[in-house]
N, C-alpha and C positions, 0 to 999 in steps of 0.2 A: 474511573476515567479521570484522566490528567485534565487540567484546564488547556484550552487552546493557547499557545504561545502569543503573547501581545507582540505589536510590531517593534516595541522597544526591545523586547527580548530577541527577536529575530535578528534586528540590526545588530545587537551587542554580539550574538553567536556569529554572525557573518564577520564582523571586525577580528574576532578572535581566531576564525577560521584563516583568514586572509593574511594574518600576523603570523600563524604557526605554519603556513605552507605558502611560499612565494608562488607556486603554479596555480593554486586554488584561487590566489588574488587576482589572476587575470580574469576569471569568471566573475568574480565579484565586482570587479571595477566595471565591468560591460553589462550586468544584470540588472534591471531596474528592481525596485522594491517588489516584493512579491507577499502574497498572504499564504497563511499555513492551509494546506488541503484538508481541513477539518470536514469529516462526515459522520452521521449519526453510527454509532456502534452497536454492540449487542448480536443477538442473533441475525436481526434484519440486514445489520451491516455487513455481516460476514457472507451471509447468502447472497446480497445484492453485489459483492465483490466477485464471487463465483459466477453468477450470473453474467456480469458484465465483461468478463475475461475473452479475449480472442475475437471479439466483434467490434464494429464501428460503432461510434458513439451513437449515431442515430439509431442503429439496430439495438443497442443496448439499451436506451431509454424506452424503445417501444416494447421490447420483451419484459422489461421491468414493469411497465405500466398495465400491461396484459397480466402478469403474474400477480401483481397487487390486486388488481380487480378481480381475478380469479379467485383470490383467497378472501374475498370479502372485505378488502381495503385495509386489513390488518395482517401483516406478516409476522406470524409466531410459529415456534415449533409445533405448536399443537395444530395450527392451522394447515401446515405443511404436512405433517403426519397424518391428517384426515384424508389425503389424496395419495395413491399409489405413484407409481413412476410415470404410468402411462397417463393418470390424471394430470400430472403436473407437466408432462409432455405437450397435453393438449393446450396448455397456457402459452407454448411457443418455445418451452426449454428443451434443450438437446438431453437425450437418454443420461450422459455422464452428468450434466448438471443437474437433472432432477434427482439423481441418485446421491449426489453430493449434498444436495439442499436436505434430503432426508437423512442422512449420516450424520450431518451437523446438529439436526433437530434432534436424533436420537441422544447424542453425546449431551446436548444441554439437558434434556428432560431425564435422562438415566445418571445425571449429577457427573459424568465423567470430564465435564468443563462447566464453568461457570461465567458465561460471556458477559454478565451484567457485573461482575466484580474481579475483573482482571487486573485491577491496580495492586491488588496484595501480592502478586508474583512478579519476581523479577523479568527482565526482558527474556533472558535465556529460558527461565522456566515456562514463561508465557508463550514462546515459540515451541517448545517442546510440547505443551499441552495443545497447541493448536495443530502442529503438525501429525500429532497422534490421531487426529481425526481423518479418515479416508477421504482424500480429495482436496485436503489443505495442504499445499506444499510451501515450502520455506518463505518464497516470495510473496505469497498471500498472506502468510502470517506476519511477514514483517511489514508489509503495506498497511495490513490491517491494524497493527501496532501504532504506526505512524499516523495514519489519516483517522482512524476511528478512536483510539487511546491517547493519541497526542504524545507520545513517546520521543523523547529528543535525541536519544542515542541508539537507535536501531538503522541498520542500513542493508538495503536490499541488493546485495552483490551480484545477483544472477540478472538484474536489469539491463536490457541491452543499451537503451538511451543513455543511462548512467555510465556504462562501460565505454561508450562512444564518447560521452563528453569527458570523461578521464583521460581517454586518449588524447582529446584534443589539449586539454590542460597540461599534459606532460610531453605534447609533442613528439609521440612516438608512432611508428607504424602500424603497429598490432594492437588491437584491442584487448585490455586485459580479460582473462577468463574470470569466472565467479570467484574461485580461490584467489587470485591476484588481486581482485577488487576488494575483497575482504581485508586483504593484508595492506593494501594500499591506503584504506580508508582508517586504518588505526590512527594515524596521525591526528585525525579529526574529532577523535573523542574528546568531551562528552557531547559533541554537537554534530554527530554522524548524519542523524535526520535532517536537521538544517543543511549541512553540505549536499545532502541528496535533494532537496529542494532547490537549493541554489544551481546545481548542475542540470536538474531538470528544467528551470528556467532558462539558463544559458543555452541548452540544448534546443529548446523550443524556440528562442529567439533566434538562433543561428537558422534553423531549419524554415523559419518563416520569413527570413531575409532582413529581420530587423537588427540584428547584431552581425558585424563582420569578424570573421575569426582572424 
């Protein structure tokens, strides 16, 4: 795992992004200082990302707390594999999420992926390894590498909030699709993950009424 970017590193990357792309400079000028969204990694980190998808923050916290308690307080591949899908569903997980949790656990114990030593892989190789697991899509893989591995140059182009913030930045009518978002983000290399954090911060500030477009 890479170290969490320091405030100085984030500030320097923001300055570089604003200099490289005048349209992103607008988001930079209006978005306050933010911290990196660092989260624990490994099997537990990836499983938690799956569990928390497509539910409210409050629901995600409640389901995860029940899951951790039901697994004896320690979330490991072995603990998850000790339960079948129905046993995991009894903890509050949907059938797909229970199944995906087991699929990720099997990939780890069978050696198809090593979630504790991902740093040896390039970004694209890491994404390929993650998405080879049933239930792990590209968006999940990219956000895992950002938040749990602290990688600085991955960009989840399928993220709707990012696409909307990109639309604002460029002042266009239509939100970019996933392919267009990836192409648009190329100018932000090697700081695409910082650009994503910046756009998320801008998007959230606008939605909360703290920043005016």
